[in-house]
C-alpha positions as a Markdown table, in Angstrom:
| # | Residue | x | y | z |
|---|---|---|---|---|
| 1 | Unk | 11.6 | -26.9 | -26.2 |
| 2 | Unk | 13.7 | -25.2 | -23.6 |
| 3 | Unk | 14.4 | -22.3 | -25.9 |
| 4 | Unk | 10.8 | -22.1 | -26.8 |
| 5 | Unk | 9.7 | -21.8 | -23.2 |
| 6 | Unk | 12.3 | -19.1 | -22.5 |
| 7 | Unk | 11.2 | -17.1 | -25.5 |
| 8 | Unk | 7.6 | -17.2 | -24.4 |
| 9 | Unk | 8.0 | -17.0 | -20.6 |
| 10 | Unk | 5.4 | -14.2 | -20.4 |
| 11 | Unk | 2.7 | -16.5 | -21.8 |
| 12 | Unk | 0.4 | -17.1 | -18.8 |
| 13 | Unk | -0.5 | -20.5 | -20.2 |
| 14 | Unk | 3.1 | -21.6 | -19.4 |
| 15 | Unk | 2.6 | -20.6 | -15.8 |
| 16 | Unk | -0.3 | -22.6 | -14.5 |
| 17 | Unk | 1.1 | -22.0 | -11.0 |
| 18 | Unk | 0.3 | -18.3 | -11.3 |
| 19 | Unk | -3.2 | -17.8 | -9.8 |
| 20 | Unk | -5.6 | -15.7 | -11.9 |
| 21 | Unk | -6.0 | -13.3 | -8.9 |
| 22 | Unk | -2.5 | -12.0 | -9.6 |
| 23 | Unk | -3.7 | -10.6 | -12.9 |
| 24 | Unk | -4.5 | -6.9 | -12.4 |
| 25 | Unk | -6.5 | -4.1 | -13.8 |
| 26 | Unk | -6.5 | -0.3 | -13.4 |
| 27 | Unk | -8.4 | 1.1 | -10.4 |
| 28 | Unk | -11.6 | 2.9 | -11.6 |
| 29 | Unk | -13.6 | 3.7 | -8.5 |
| 30 | Unk | -12.7 | 4.8 | -5.0 |
| 31 | Unk | -14.5 | 5.8 | -1.8 |
| 32 | Unk | -13.2 | 8.7 | 0.3 |
| 33 | Unk | -13.5 | 8.0 | 4.1 |
| 34 | Unk | -12.9 | 11.6 | 5.3 |
| 35 | Unk | -12.0 | 15.1 | 4.1 |
| 36 | Unk | -13.1 | 14.6 | 0.5 |
| 37 | Unk | -12.0 | 18.1 | -0.4 |
| 38 | Unk | -8.4 | 17.0 | 0.3 |
| 39 | Unk | -8.6 | 14.1 | -2.2 |
| 40 | Unk | -8.9 | 14.3 | -5.9 |
| 41 | Unk | -9.4 | 11.3 | -8.2 |
| 42 | Unk | -9.1 | 11.3 | -11.9 |
| 43 | Unk | -10.3 | 7.8 | -13.1 |
| 44 | Unk | -9.3 | 8.4 | -16.8 |
| 45 | Unk | -5.7 | 9.2 | -15.9 |
| 46 | Unk | -5.7 | 6.7 | -13.0 |
| 47 | Unk | -4.3 | 9.3 | -10.5 |
| 48 | Unk | -5.2 | 10.2 | -6.9 |
| 49 | Unk | -3.9 | 13.2 | -5.0 |
| 50 | Unk | -4.0 | 13.4 | -1.2 |
| 51 | Unk | -3.3 | 16.7 | 0.6 |
| 52 | Unk | -2.4 | 17.3 | 4.2 |
| 53 | Unk | -2.9 | 20.9 | 5.5 |
| 54 | Unk | -5.0 | 22.9 | 8.0 |
| 55 | Unk | -7.9 | 20.6 | 7.2 |
| 56 | Unk | -6.0 | 17.5 | 8.3 |
| 57 | Unk | -5.4 | 14.7 | 5.9 |
| 58 | Unk | -7.6 | 12.3 | 3.9 |
| 59 | Unk | -8.0 | 8.6 | 3.2 |
| 60 | Unk | -9.2 | 6.8 | 0.1 |
| 61 | Unk | -10.0 | 3.1 | -0.4 |
| 62 | Unk | -11.4 | 0.7 | -3.0 |
| 63 | Unk | -15.1 | 0.3 | -3.0 |
| 64 | Unk | -14.8 | -3.5 | -2.8 |
| 65 | Unk | -12.7 | -5.9 | -0.7 |
| 66 | Unk | -10.5 | -8.4 | -2.4 |
| 67 | Unk | -9.5 | -11.9 | -1.3 |
| 68 | Unk | -5.8 | -12.2 | -2.3 |
| 69 | Unk | -4.1 | -10.7 | -5.3 |
| 70 | Unk | -1.5 | -8.2 | -6.5 |
| 71 | Unk | -1.9 | -4.5 | -5.6 |
| 72 | Unk | 0.4 | -1.8 | -7.0 |
| 73 | Unk | 0.8 | 2.0 | -7.3 |
| 74 | Unk | 3.4 | 4.5 | -8.4 |
| 75 | Unk | 3.7 | 6.9 | -5.5 |
| 76 | Unk | 5.5 | 10.2 | -5.1 |
| 77 | Unk | 5.5 | 11.1 | -1.4 |
| 78 | Unk | 5.2 | 14.6 | 0.0 |
| 79 | Unk | 8.1 | 17.0 | -0.1 |
| 80 | Unk | 9.5 | 19.4 | 2.5 |
| 81 | Unk | 9.7 | 18.9 | 6.2 |
| 82 | Unk | 7.3 | 16.0 | 6.6 |
| 83 | Unk | 8.2 | 15.2 | 10.2 |
| 84 | Unk | 5.2 | 13.8 | 12.1 |
| 85 | Unk | 3.3 | 12.6 | 9.0 |
| 86 | Unk | 2.5 | 9.1 | 8.0 |
| 87 | Unk | 1.8 | 8.4 | 4.3 |
| 88 | Unk | 1.0 | 4.9 | 3.1 |
| 89 | Unk | -0.6 | 2.3 | 0.9 |
| 90 | Unk | -2.0 | -0.8 | 2.6 |
| 91 | Unk | -4.6 | -3.5 | 2.7 |
| 92 | Unk | -7.1 | -3.8 | 5.6 |
| 93 | Unk | -10.2 | -5.8 | 6.2 |
| 94 | Unk | -11.7 | -2.7 | 7.8 |
| 95 | Unk | -9.9 | 0.4 | 9.0 |
| 96 | Unk | -10.7 | 1.0 | 12.7 |
| 97 | Unk | -11.8 | -2.6 | 13.4 |
| 98 | Unk | -9.9 | -4.1 | 16.3 |
| 99 | Unk | -9.8 | -7.6 | 14.7 |
| 100 | Unk | -8.6 | -6.5 | 11.3 |
| 101 | Unk | -6.3 | -8.3 | 8.9 |
| 102 | Unk | -3.8 | -5.9 | 7.3 |
| 103 | Unk | -0.7 | -5.6 | 5.1 |
| 104 | Unk | 1.2 | -2.3 | 5.1 |
| 105 | Unk | 3.6 | -0.1 | 3.3 |
| 106 | Unk | 4.1 | 2.9 | 5.6 |
| 107 | Unk | 6.3 | 5.9 | 5.1 |
| 108 | Unk | 7.5 | 7.8 | 8.3 |
| 109 | Unk | 7.8 | 11.5 | 7.8 |
| 110 | Unk | 10.9 | 11.9 | 9.9 |
| 111 | Unk | 13.0 | 9.8 | 7.4 |
| 112 | Unk | 11.8 | 9.5 | 3.8 |
| 113 | Unk | 14.7 | 7.1 | 2.9 |
| 114 | Unk | 13.1 | 4.2 | 4.6 |
| 115 | Unk | 9.7 | 2.4 | 4.4 |
| 116 | Unk | 8.1 | 0.2 | 7.1 |
| 117 | Unk | 6.3 | -3.0 | 6.3 |
| 118 | Unk | 4.0 | -4.8 | 8.7 |
| 119 | Unk | 1.0 | -7.1 | 8.7 |
| 120 | Unk | -1.8 | -7.9 | 11.1 |
| 121 | Unk | -3.8 | -11.1 | 11.8 |
| 122 | Unk | -7.0 | -10.7 | 13.8 |
| 123 | Unk | -5.9 | -7.3 | 15.1 |
| 124 | Unk | -2.4 | -8.3 | 16.1 |
| 125 | Unk | 0.5 | -6.8 | 14.4 |
| 126 | Unk | 4.0 | -6.2 | 15.9 |
| 127 | Unk | 5.6 | -7.6 | 12.7 |
| 128 | Unk | 7.3 | -4.3 | 11.7 |
| 129 | Unk | 10.4 | -4.3 | 9.5 |
| 130 | Unk | 12.2 | -1.3 | 8.2 |
| 131 | Unk | 13.8 | -1.2 | 4.7 |
| 132 | Unk | 16.3 | 1.2 | 3.4 |
| 133 | Unk | 14.9 | 2.5 | 0.1 |
| 134 | Unk | 18.2 | 3.8 | -1.3 |
| 135 | Unk | 16.4 | 7.0 | -2.3 |
| 136 | Unk | 14.2 | 9.8 | -0.9 |
| 137 | Unk | 10.6 | 8.6 | -1.5 |
| 138 | Unk | 9.6 | 12.2 | -2.4 |
| 139 | Unk | 12.1 | 12.5 | -5.2 |
| 140 | Unk | 9.8 | 11.1 | -7.9 |
| 141 | Unk | 7.5 | 8.2 | -8.6 |
| 142 | Unk | 8.5 | 4.8 | -7.4 |
| 143 | Unk | 6.5 | 1.5 | -7.8 |
| 144 | Unk | 5.2 | -0.2 | -4.6 |
| 145 | Unk | 3.6 | -3.7 | -4.9 |
| 146 | Unk | 1.9 | -6.0 | -2.4 |
| 147 | Unk | 1.5 | -9.6 | -3.5 |
| 148 | Unk | -0.9 | -11.4 | -1.2 |
| 149 | Unk | -1.7 | -15.1 | -1.4 |
| 150 | Unk | -3.1 | -17.7 | 0.9 |
| 151 | Unk | 0.3 | -18.7 | 2.1 |
| 152 | Unk | 2.6 | -15.9 | 1.0 |
| 153 | Unk | 3.0 | -12.1 | 1.2 |
| 154 | Unk | 5.6 | -10.2 | -0.8 |
| 155 | Unk | 6.4 | -6.5 | -0.8 |
| 156 | Unk | 8.3 | -5.1 | -3.8 |
| 157 | Unk | 9.8 | -1.6 | -4.5 |
| 158 | Unk | 10.7 | -0.8 | -8.1 |
| 159 | Unk | 10.6 | -4.5 | -8.9 |
| 160 | Unk | 12.9 | -5.4 | -6.1 |
| 161 | Unk | 11.7 | -7.8 | -3.4 |
| 162 | Unk | 12.1 | -6.2 | 0.0 |
| 163 | Unk | 10.3 | -8.6 | 2.2 |
| 164 | Unk | 8.8 | -12.1 | 1.9 |
| 165 | Unk | 6.7 | -13.9 | 4.5 |
| 166 | Unk | 5.6 | -17.5 | 4.1 |
| 167 | Unk | 2.9 | -19.1 | 6.1 |
| 168 | Unk | 4.2 | -21.7 | 8.5 |
| 169 | Unk | 2.3 | -24.9 | 9.1 |
| 170 | Unk | -0.3 | -24.4 | 11.8 |
| 171 | Unk | 0.1 | -20.6 | 11.9 |
| 172 | Unk | -2.6 | -18.1 | 11.3 |
| 173 | Unk | -2.2 | -15.8 | 8.2 |
| 174 | Unk | -4.1 | -12.8 | 6.8 |
| 175 | Unk | -7.3 | -14.4 | 5.3 |
| 176 | Unk | -10.0 | -11.8 | 5.6 |
| 177 | Unk | -11.0 | -10.0 | 2.3 |
| 178 | Unk | -9.4 | -6.5 | 2.3 |
| 179 | Unk | -9.8 | -3.1 | 0.9 |
| 180 | Unk | -6.8 | -1.2 | -0.6 |
| 181 | Unk | -6.4 | 2.0 | 1.4 |
| 182 | Unk | -4.1 | 5.0 | 1.3 |
| 183 | Unk | -3.9 | 8.1 | 3.6 |
| 184 | Unk | -1.9 | 11.0 | 4.8 |
| 185 | Unk | -2.2 | 11.8 | 8.5 |
| 186 | Unk | -0.5 | 13.3 | 11.5 |
| 187 | Unk | 0.9 | 10.4 | 13.5 |
| 188 | Unk | 3.1 | 12.5 | 15.8 |
| 189 | Unk | 1.1 | 11.6 | 18.9 |
| 190 | Unk | 2.1 | 7.9 | 18.6 |
| 191 | Unk | 5.0 | 7.0 | 20.9 |
| 192 | Unk | 5.3 | 10.7 | 21.7 |
| 193 | Unk | 6.7 | 11.4 | 18.3 |
| 194 | Unk | 9.3 | 8.6 | 18.2 |
| 195 | Unk | 7.6 | 6.8 | 15.3 |
| 196 | Unk | 7.2 | 9.5 | 12.7 |
| 197 | Unk | 8.7 | 12.5 | 14.5 |
| 198 | Unk | 7.0 | 15.7 | 15.8 |
| 199 | Unk | 4.8 | 17.5 | 13.3 |
| 200 | Unk | 6.4 | 20.8 | 12.3 |
| 201 | Unk | 4.1 | 21.7 | 9.3 |
| 202 | Unk | 6.3 | 24.5 | 7.9 |
| 203 | Unk | 6.0 | 23.2 | 4.3 |
| 204 | Unk | 2.2 | 22.6 | 4.2 |
| 205 | Unk | 0.4 | 21.8 | 2.1 |
| 206 | Unk | 1.9 | 18.3 | 1.8 |
| 207 | Unk | 0.8 | 16.4 | -1.3 |
| 208 | Unk | 1.1 | 12.6 | -1.9 |
| 209 | Unk | 0.5 | 11.5 | -5.5 |
| 210 | Unk | -0.7 | 8.1 | -6.6 |
| 211 | Unk | -0.8 | 7.0 | -10.2 |
| 212 | Unk | -1.2 | 3.8 | -12.3 |
| 213 | Unk | -2.9 | 2.1 | -9.4 |
| 214 | Unk | -3.8 | -1.5 | -10.1 |
| 215 | Unk | -6.0 | -4.1 | -8.3 |
| 216 | Unk | -6.7 | -7.7 | -8.9 |
| 217 | Unk | -9.0 | -8.7 | -11.8 |
| 218 | Unk | -11.0 | -11.6 | -10.3 |
| 219 | Unk | -10.8 | -11.6 | -6.5 |
| 220 | Unk | -13.3 | -8.8 | -5.6 |
| 221 | Unk | -15.7 | -9.9 | -2.8 |
| 222 | Unk | -19.1 | -8.4 | -2.1 |
| 223 | Unk | -20.0 | -7.1 | 1.3 |
């Protein structure tokens, strides 16, 4: 029976501990929060393009919130001198809300060989960690995955676990339904440029490509 299980390890029936909200489906519909002319979405190909240039950047999000699940995208980050820019994929209960829950992958334009992870509970973050990617995130498509459960968050890059946070007894944890967001924007004013660098802009337009974007099957929440 042991060999039978090992041969059929991908059968979901053998993994009752795997919640259905970790099953995923391709993203079909998005909303664009600003600068729609700088964002192109092709649902059939499951691709999204964000451009940063003289118009500024743009931000897209899912049209529904989700309560837990696995979120993923292949991303090719912008090329050239990207100093000052922030490009990302993240979950948030509502962008701009001061009491948001949030789970982030953030790329800092001054150094494309690292990625920052972070999460917020009720508007409080300060849980940043930096991870050496081992590659330049603009050199091609790489897979970024956020797995969010009631008691566990995992961040993966190209199938490799880069961070894992388990809920500790009695501690708060992200629990608000969240949209999947992505944006490209000039963050050079933050910390006087120490976070992402100063914006140079000599290689504009900067294009961030997203493809094969997946969201949870059964955990969408209305409202």
